[in-house]
BALUM-803898 format. One line per field, with one value per residue (C-alpha): residue number from 0; residue in three letters; z, y, x. Coordinates in Angstrom, 2 decimals. Last residue first. Example, Ala and Ser with C-alpha at 12.3 -4.5 7.8 and 13.67 -1.06 7.14 Angstrom:
2
k c(1 0)
r c(SER ALA)
z c(7.14 7.80)
y c(-1.06 -4.50)
x c(13.67 12.30)
***
This chain:
394
k c(393 392 391 390 389 388 387 386 385 384 383 382 381 380 379 378 377 376 375 374 373 372 371 370 369 368 367 366 365 364 363 362 361 360 359 358 357 356 355 354 353 352 351 350 349 348 347 346 345 344 343 342 341 340 339 338 337 336 335 334 333 332 331 330 329 328 327 326 325 324 323 322 321 320 319 318 317 316 315 314 313 312 311 310 309 308 307 306 305 304 303 302 301 300 299 298 297 296 295 294 293 292 291 290 289 288 287 286 285 284 283 282 281 280 279 278 277 276 275 274 273 272 271 270 269 268 267 266 265 264 263 262 261 260 259 258 257 256 255 254 253 252 251 250 249 248 247 246 245 244 243 242 241 240 239 238 237 236 235 234 233 232 231 230 229 228 227 226 225 224 223 222 221 220 219 218 217 216 215 214 213 212 211 210 209 208 207 206 205 204 203 202 201 200 199 198 197 196 195 194 193 192 191 190 189 188 187 186 185 184 183 182 181 180 179 178 177 176 175 174 173 172 171 170 169 168 167 166 165 164 163 162 161 160 159 158 157 156 155 154 153 152 151 150 149 148 147 146 145 144 143 142 141 140 139 138 137 136 135 134 133 132 131 130 129 128 127 126 125 124 123 122 121 120 119 118 117 116 115 114 113 112 111 110 109 108 107 106 105 104 103 102 101 100 99 98 97 96 95 94 93 92 91 90 89 88 87 86 85 84 83 82 81 80 79 78 77 76 75 74 73 72 71 70 69 68 67 66 65 64 63 62 61 60 59 58 57 56 55 54 53 52 51 50 49 48 47 46 45 44 43 42 41 40 39 38 37 36 35 34 33 32 31 30 29 28 27 26 25 24 23 22 21 20 19 18 17 16 15 14 13 12 11 10 9 8 7 6 5 4 3 2 1 0)
r c(ARG SER TYR LEU TYR LYS LYS LYS ILE TYR ILE ASN LYS SER GLY GLN GLU LEU THR GLY GLU SER LYS ILE ASN VAL ASP LEU PHE SER TYR ALA ASP PRO SER THR LEU GLN VAL ASP ASN GLY ILE VAL GLU SER ASP LYS THR GLY PRO LEU ARG ILE ALA SER TYR MET ILE SER GLN THR ASN THR VAL GLY TYR LYS ALA LEU VAL ALA ASN ASN PRO ASN LYS LYS GLY GLU SER VAL SER LEU GLN ASN ASN LYS ILE PHE ILE GLY GLU ASN ALA PRO GLY TYR SER TYR ILE GLY SER ASP ASN ASN THR THR GLU ARG ALA LYS GLU LYS THR MET GLY GLY ASN ILE LEU GLN PHE TYR HIS LEU VAL GLY PHE ARG GLN LEU TRP ASP LYS MET SER ASN ASN GLU ILE THR ILE ASN LYS ASN GLY LEU TYR MET PHE ILE SER SER ARG GLY VAL ASN THR ILE THR ASN ASN LYS ILE THR ILE ASN SER CYS THR GLN LEU SER ILE GLY ASN LYS ALA GLY ILE ASN LYS ILE THR SER ASN THR VAL THR VAL ASN GLU ALA ASP GLY LEU PHE ILE GLY SER ASP GLY LYS LEU GLU GLY ASP LEU ASN LEU ASN SER PHE THR LEU ASN LYS ASN ILE ARG PRO THR ASN LEU THR TYR LYS GLY SER TYR LYS ASN SER ILE GLU ILE PHE SER PHE ASN LYS LYS ASN THR ASP LEU ALA THR GLY LYS GLY TYR GLU GLN VAL ALA ASP ALA ASN ILE ASP ILE ILE PRO VAL THR ASN PRO ASN MET VAL MET SER MET ASN LYS MET THR LEU ASN SER VAL GLY LEU GLY THR ASP ALA SER ILE GLN ILE TYR PRO SER VAL PHE GLY LYS ASP ILE TYR LEU LYS THR ALA TYR MET ASP GLU GLY GLN ILE THR ILE ASN SER LYS VAL MET ILE GLU GLY SER LEU TYR TYR THR GLY LYS PRO ILE THR ILE THR GLU GLY ALA ASN ALA ALA ASN ILE ALA ARG GLN LEU THR THR LYS ASN GLN SER ALA ALA SER GLU ASN ASN PRO VAL LEU SER VAL THR SER ALA ASN ALA ASN ILE SER PHE PHE LEU ALA ALA PHE LEU LEU ILE MET PHE ALA GLY TRP ILE LYS ALA ILE ILE LYS MET)
z c(-22.56 -23.67 -22.30 -23.99 -22.05 -23.17 -26.86 -29.32 -32.84 -35.67 -38.71 -41.97 -44.13 -44.03 -47.56 -49.52 -52.10 -53.40 -56.46 -54.35 -50.86 -50.38 -47.38 -47.32 -44.09 -40.47 -37.35 -33.81 -30.56 -32.35 -32.21 -28.64 -28.47 -25.49 -23.68 -21.56 -24.11 -22.06 -23.95 -22.23 -24.85 -24.82 -28.43 -31.62 -34.23 -37.70 -41.14 -42.99 -42.57 -45.05 -42.36 -38.86 -36.33 -32.57 -29.82 -31.77 -30.35 -32.21 -34.11 -36.29 -33.30 -33.10 -36.85 -37.47 -38.35 -38.78 -37.43 -33.81 -33.93 -34.66 -31.17 -29.45 -31.51 -30.80 -27.05 -27.42 -24.69 -21.47 -19.59 -17.66 -19.17 -22.33 -22.19 -23.82 -21.83 -23.79 -23.55 -27.10 -30.40 -32.98 -36.35 -38.88 -41.93 -42.97 -46.73 -46.82 -44.13 -41.11 -38.20 -35.49 -31.79 -29.64 -32.53 -35.04 -35.78 -37.92 -39.93 -43.06 -43.93 -42.67 -44.90 -47.97 -47.15 -46.18 -49.62 -49.80 -50.95 -48.56 -46.19 -45.91 -45.26 -42.71 -41.07 -40.36 -39.46 -36.77 -35.28 -35.13 -34.13 -30.69 -28.09 -30.28 -27.46 -23.89 -22.31 -23.32 -21.06 -22.77 -22.24 -25.77 -29.16 -31.40 -34.93 -37.50 -40.63 -41.32 -44.88 -44.37 -41.26 -37.85 -35.07 -31.35 -28.87 -31.73 -32.41 -30.11 -27.14 -23.60 -22.20 -23.14 -20.54 -21.73 -20.92 -24.48 -27.95 -29.93 -33.53 -36.05 -39.12 -39.93 -42.92 -40.84 -37.09 -34.73 -30.91 -28.67 -31.68 -33.25 -32.52 -28.92 -26.91 -23.29 -22.25 -22.99 -20.14 -20.72 -19.70 -23.22 -26.79 -28.64 -32.19 -34.64 -37.84 -38.87 -42.03 -39.93 -36.16 -34.44 -30.64 -28.70 -31.70 -33.19 -30.67 -27.83 -25.42 -22.40 -24.43 -21.42 -22.19 -19.36 -20.74 -19.05 -22.29 -25.91 -27.76 -31.44 -33.48 -36.98 -38.88 -42.65 -43.26 -47.06 -49.09 -51.45 -51.61 -52.12 -49.63 -50.72 -50.52 -47.84 -46.14 -42.50 -43.22 -39.62 -35.96 -34.47 -30.68 -28.78 -31.90 -34.07 -35.82 -33.07 -32.94 -35.05 -38.18 -38.16 -36.29 -37.79 -41.37 -43.40 -44.29 -42.66 -39.44 -39.89 -38.52 -35.20 -34.76 -33.57 -30.27 -29.01 -30.61 -28.53 -29.68 -26.96 -28.03 -27.49 -25.88 -22.25 -21.63 -22.97 -24.23 -21.40 -21.43 -18.60 -18.41 -17.97 -21.53 -25.06 -26.87 -30.40 -32.25 -35.70 -37.22 -40.77 -43.36 -44.83 -48.16 -49.50 -52.22 -50.25 -49.07 -45.42 -45.06 -42.27 -39.00 -36.62 -34.44 -30.76 -30.64 -30.59 -27.88 -24.96 -21.16 -19.99 -16.66 -14.95 -11.62 -13.24 -15.22 -13.26 -14.23 -17.73 -20.68 -24.15 -25.38 -28.43 -31.56 -34.15 -33.96 -32.38 -33.65 -31.15 -32.58 -30.82 -27.30 -24.19 -20.64 -17.80 -14.57 -12.43 -12.06 -14.29 -18.09 -18.93 -22.26 -22.78 -25.29 -27.47 -30.52 -29.40 -28.35 -29.75 -31.68 -28.76 -26.29 -28.70 -29.04 -25.25 -24.81 -27.70 -26.34 -22.88 -24.24 -26.20 -23.11 -20.68 -20.45 -19.19 -16.04 -13.62 -14.31 -16.48 -18.20 -17.53 -19.59 -17.81 -19.79 -20.30 -22.59 -21.23 -17.80 -18.03 -19.64 -17.08 -14.13 -15.59 -16.15 -12.64 -11.21 -13.08 -12.11 -8.46 -8.78 -10.30 -7.55 -4.94 -6.71 -6.91 -3.23 -2.26 -4.33 -2.63 0.80 0.00)
y c(74.95 71.35 68.05 64.78 61.65 58.15 58.50 55.83 56.28 53.75 54.87 53.24 55.85 58.41 59.31 57.63 58.75 56.97 58.28 60.15 60.36 61.49 62.00 62.75 63.76 62.82 64.90 64.01 66.02 69.27 72.58 73.33 76.37 77.96 74.71 72.41 69.61 66.66 63.41 60.17 57.44 54.89 53.76 55.00 52.25 51.65 50.40 53.25 55.84 58.56 61.21 59.74 62.43 62.06 64.69 67.89 70.69 73.91 75.55 78.52 80.02 83.41 83.82 86.64 84.42 86.96 85.02 86.17 85.12 81.58 81.36 82.45 79.96 76.94 76.87 75.69 77.41 75.48 76.03 72.77 70.58 68.86 65.55 62.18 59.13 55.91 53.52 52.18 53.23 50.45 51.24 48.63 50.51 52.92 53.12 56.91 57.79 59.73 57.93 60.45 59.82 62.84 65.12 67.44 70.70 72.54 75.61 76.95 80.62 81.59 78.89 80.57 83.95 82.35 80.75 76.97 75.45 72.58 74.94 76.93 73.86 72.42 75.83 75.74 72.05 72.63 75.45 73.30 70.23 71.50 70.83 68.90 66.45 67.39 64.25 60.67 57.84 54.47 52.09 50.71 51.38 48.38 48.53 46.16 47.67 50.43 51.62 55.26 57.00 56.00 58.44 57.82 60.64 63.11 65.93 67.05 64.91 65.93 62.78 59.13 56.61 53.04 50.46 49.11 49.47 46.33 46.01 43.55 45.34 47.95 50.20 53.04 53.31 55.98 55.83 58.85 61.09 63.83 66.44 66.18 63.40 64.45 61.24 57.57 55.31 51.60 49.02 47.64 47.81 44.66 43.68 41.13 42.86 45.32 47.32 50.28 50.68 53.81 53.92 57.15 59.43 61.96 62.93 65.42 67.16 65.14 62.00 59.93 56.29 54.00 50.50 47.91 46.15 45.90 42.68 41.97 39.10 40.21 42.71 42.02 43.16 43.21 46.25 44.86 47.87 50.12 52.43 54.48 53.30 51.37 52.56 51.83 49.13 49.33 48.56 51.87 52.04 55.15 57.22 59.15 62.51 64.43 63.16 66.04 65.16 67.27 70.39 69.97 70.41 68.37 71.57 70.49 72.42 75.20 77.92 76.05 77.18 80.58 79.00 79.19 75.87 74.14 70.60 69.74 68.66 65.06 64.87 66.00 65.29 61.71 60.61 58.57 54.88 52.95 49.18 46.20 45.04 44.35 41.22 40.15 37.29 38.67 41.22 42.51 42.64 46.02 47.12 48.30 50.95 53.67 51.51 50.94 47.30 46.87 45.06 46.59 49.56 50.41 54.17 56.71 59.08 56.83 57.03 53.62 53.01 49.68 50.72 52.00 49.04 46.52 43.83 45.17 43.08 42.16 39.04 37.11 35.45 38.07 40.74 44.12 46.77 49.37 52.80 54.76 55.79 54.00 55.37 53.08 53.59 50.50 47.37 44.55 44.33 40.90 39.13 36.40 33.64 32.02 31.83 32.12 35.42 36.26 39.36 40.63 40.14 41.82 44.79 45.12 45.17 47.58 49.97 49.78 50.56 53.53 54.93 54.30 58.02 58.54 56.54 55.68 51.95 49.96 47.17 43.42 41.64 38.98 35.83 33.48 30.53 28.31 29.29 27.08 24.16 24.35 24.38 21.49 19.45 20.23 19.27 15.96 15.26 15.88 13.70 10.84 11.05 10.83 7.84 6.05 6.77 5.62 2.43 1.72 2.37 0.00)
x c(-33.15 -33.14 -34.38 -35.17 -36.10 -36.98 -37.72 -38.73 -37.41 -37.49 -35.46 -36.56 -34.87 -32.06 -31.05 -28.31 -25.78 -22.70 -20.85 -18.29 -19.70 -23.28 -25.54 -29.26 -31.01 -31.71 -30.90 -31.89 -31.77 -31.04 -29.16 -28.05 -25.75 -27.52 -26.68 -28.82 -28.74 -29.92 -30.55 -31.57 -31.91 -34.72 -34.63 -32.99 -33.31 -31.87 -32.88 -31.14 -28.41 -27.39 -27.59 -28.09 -27.16 -27.63 -27.17 -26.57 -24.46 -23.70 -20.82 -21.79 -23.57 -21.85 -22.20 -19.72 -16.77 -13.95 -11.00 -11.34 -15.00 -13.80 -12.32 -15.53 -17.52 -15.33 -16.00 -19.63 -21.59 -22.11 -25.39 -25.09 -22.36 -23.56 -25.36 -25.88 -26.99 -27.44 -30.38 -30.21 -28.67 -28.94 -27.30 -28.44 -27.32 -24.57 -24.06 -23.92 -23.23 -22.00 -23.64 -22.78 -23.34 -22.43 -23.16 -21.57 -23.34 -20.79 -21.75 -20.06 -20.57 -17.11 -15.61 -17.12 -15.57 -12.27 -12.07 -11.93 -8.64 -7.93 -6.13 -9.34 -11.50 -9.05 -8.96 -12.69 -12.61 -9.99 -12.07 -15.21 -13.20 -12.23 -14.97 -17.42 -18.36 -19.17 -20.67 -21.30 -22.49 -22.90 -25.80 -25.89 -24.34 -24.97 -23.53 -24.98 -23.45 -20.90 -20.24 -19.27 -18.00 -19.31 -18.36 -18.86 -18.14 -18.00 -15.50 -12.69 -13.67 -14.52 -16.14 -16.74 -17.94 -18.44 -21.12 -21.48 -20.02 -20.89 -19.68 -21.09 -19.76 -17.11 -16.48 -15.05 -15.56 -14.21 -14.44 -13.79 -13.58 -11.50 -8.88 -7.69 -9.36 -9.89 -11.63 -12.23 -13.33 -13.95 -16.52 -16.92 -15.63 -16.66 -15.68 -17.05 -15.98 -13.28 -12.55 -11.41 -11.43 -10.06 -9.98 -9.32 -9.21 -6.73 -4.07 -3.87 -6.23 -4.97 -5.76 -6.81 -7.70 -8.83 -9.39 -11.58 -12.42 -11.32 -12.11 -11.41 -12.82 -11.84 -9.71 -9.78 -13.33 -13.39 -14.56 -17.19 -19.51 -16.50 -14.78 -11.78 -8.17 -6.31 -3.12 -3.89 -6.44 -7.50 -6.86 -5.79 -5.47 -4.37 -5.02 -2.59 -2.36 -0.64 2.93 4.21 2.25 -0.89 0.26 3.72 2.58 0.11 -1.74 -5.02 -4.49 -1.93 -4.24 -4.25 -0.65 -1.89 -3.00 -6.59 -7.57 -4.91 -4.15 -1.63 1.85 3.05 6.50 6.12 2.43 2.76 -0.63 -2.12 -3.00 -4.62 -4.84 -7.15 -7.78 -6.59 -7.82 -6.88 -8.55 -7.76 -5.37 -5.21 -2.44 -3.27 -4.69 -1.34 -1.44 0.40 3.26 4.06 3.16 0.66 0.12 -2.46 -1.58 -0.99 -0.42 2.38 3.68 2.75 2.48 1.30 -0.44 -1.08 -2.64 -5.84 -7.18 -5.09 -2.59 -2.49 -3.45 -2.31 -4.08 -2.90 -4.30 -3.34 -0.66 0.03 2.43 3.62 4.43 7.15 8.10 6.87 6.79 5.71 3.77 3.27 1.18 2.36 2.06 0.69 1.13 -1.44 -0.64 -3.28 -1.03 2.59 4.14 7.58 6.49 4.43 7.29 9.70 7.36 7.10 10.87 11.39 8.76 10.30 13.77 12.46 10.70 13.60 14.43 10.88 11.59 8.79 8.90 11.35 9.43 9.42 6.78 4.75 4.08 1.17 0.45 3.25 1.99 -1.09 0.74 3.56 1.20 -0.79 2.36 3.59 0.22 0.30 3.92 3.10 -0.02 1.98 4.57 1.81 0.21 3.55 4.19 0.69 1.08 4.41 2.87 0.00)
***
């Protein structure tokens, strides 16, 4: 009996050892240098090597701590990148996490599938990434492709897209698939382009995350995506829209998100973008901008389901773009105004049970529907089912 017991005990030790090894074979903790900005390039290299070396199904964990990273970080398929804690794992970055691509203008991208990113904070480095300040003279350069656009500003925290793809067609493939983003805390500190940018993607969830203080554009941007769920997120103080869907998106569910104070900088940026694109100042001064918290910017958007969200502007807050534009000769003191939800060029969609509070003198509309065109495509808003919960304006 003793011999049997010893054999059994040895067997159990070997079994537990095998199980321990198999579990940890698919997990690794990356060792970064904390609290040291001079180690930013080293940390980026260390993390990139860990991603490159990861096997399919592997989880890469970044431990608690504050880490600086410098340079673009390229993700890949079939891995998880996670922090140890949503707030205690904090990354200061000057470029984003991006999907694989070949850097030639005609490339359609390599795509990434079965990627998860979760449980961490990211902040745009306050020392190396300039603020997008609509009150500064440099704002007049927006749209020229000069330093204001390219000097570490025109990037998102996470960009999974066809980075160098061409224009949308009806048969544009979704090359990025099965993506999960959860428990992320993204603070732009008034820098960068968007919080999360997804292009040509399908089967994606963005949940339980906070996105705030985004510089130029949107909390979450979608382009030619399908089967996307955006749920239980908080998005505040963004340059343009809290959630923006540009062209060719299908089956997008936006549910139970809290969005506050959108369109804080894009009105001024858009004005100079028009001028630097060739429009006369006189014509640009006549242009209005009423971008919304949730913006389905068609055409070819369909199946957009907007349910039980909260959209609000700070009590009595005027839109900050108008005072700046007045300095440049725009006499319309309400050329930039708040809309809650816009669905131009969108069809077969639902807006149900949303709580909208536009207590601003620059409130324009709760819901906007009209025709949208892009190139040879044109589509009007149609088959939109609307059931209100609570709308309040003053």
